[in-house]
N, C-alpha and C positions, 0 to 999 in steps of 0.2 A: 430386539437387538437394534441398537442405535446405528444409524448410517453415519459413516465418517466422510468429511468433505475437504479436509486439509491434509496435505502431506508435506514432509520436509524432504526436499531434493537438493542435493549438493549443499549449499549453505543458505538456502532460502526456503520459504513456504509457498506452496502452490495449491490451487484448487485441484483436487484429484481428477485425473483424466483430461486436464487442460494445460495450457501454457500461461494461464492467467495467474499472476502473483497475488498473494494475500494482500499486499499493499494496495493493489489495484481495486480491491473491494473495500478494504478497511478505511483508507483515507477519504474516499467520497462518503462513506457512511458517517465518519466522525465529522465531516463537513456539513452533514444534514441531509445528504441524499437519501432517498427512499430505496429500499431494495429493488423496487420496480424500475426506478431511474438507473440503477447500476446495471440491471439486466439489459436495459436499452443501450447502454454504453458497451456491454459485453454480451452480444446476442448468442455467443457460443455457450453461455451459462444459463442454467435454469434458475427460476425463482427460488426453488428449493435449495440449490447449491449456494445462492447468495445468502439466504437465511442461515444455511449451515455454517458458512464461513463466518458470518457475524456472530453466531452463537459460539463457535469455536474461539473467536477473538475475546468475547465477553467472559468465557469460561477460563481463559488463559491470559487475562489482560496484563498481569504484571510481566510475565515471560515475553509476550509479543511486544509490549511497549519497550522492553529492554532491547529486544531484537530490532525494532524499528529505529531506536535511538542509535544502536551500534551501526546499523546499515547506513543511516544518514551520516554518521561520522566517517565511515569508509568512503562514502561518496565525496564528502567534503575534502578528505585527504587526497583523493584521486583528482578532484578539481584543482587542488592547490599545485599538483605536480604536473599539470598539463601545460603545453606551450601556450603563449598568449593567443587569444582569439579575437577576431574582428569586433569592434565595439558594438555594432548593431546586433550581432549574434549574442554578445555578452549580456546586453540589456534584456533581450528575450529570455535568455537562460535564467537570469537573475529574477525576473518576474515569476517565471515557472517555479523556481526554488522557493521564493517567498510564499507562493500559494501552497506548496507541499508542506513547508515547515509550520504554516499556520494550523494545519491539521493536528500536529503533535500537541499543541497547547489546548485544543479542544478536548483531547483525551483526558485531561486533568479536571475538566468541568464536571 
């Protein structure tokens, strides 16, 4: 019997038994991080869980890529509707956004 590692909660996907989102594992994986490196970043997860999430992603790639795109669009809409933020913080947020969006393009490789 296969072990399940991902569950859908509310409108997002999470590692079962944790508060770690699917995105937190998938984006570093798509950026070339090894499962061991991802475990180092999320010590509450086991190596088995990380491999399980990656396997889930690969087995459901079209559905999850659609979910990731939709989630990114929702975040973009929310950012557009926020009041202005100080320029230094805006620059830091923009750098982080560019790093995250670069992961999406790697999924197509």
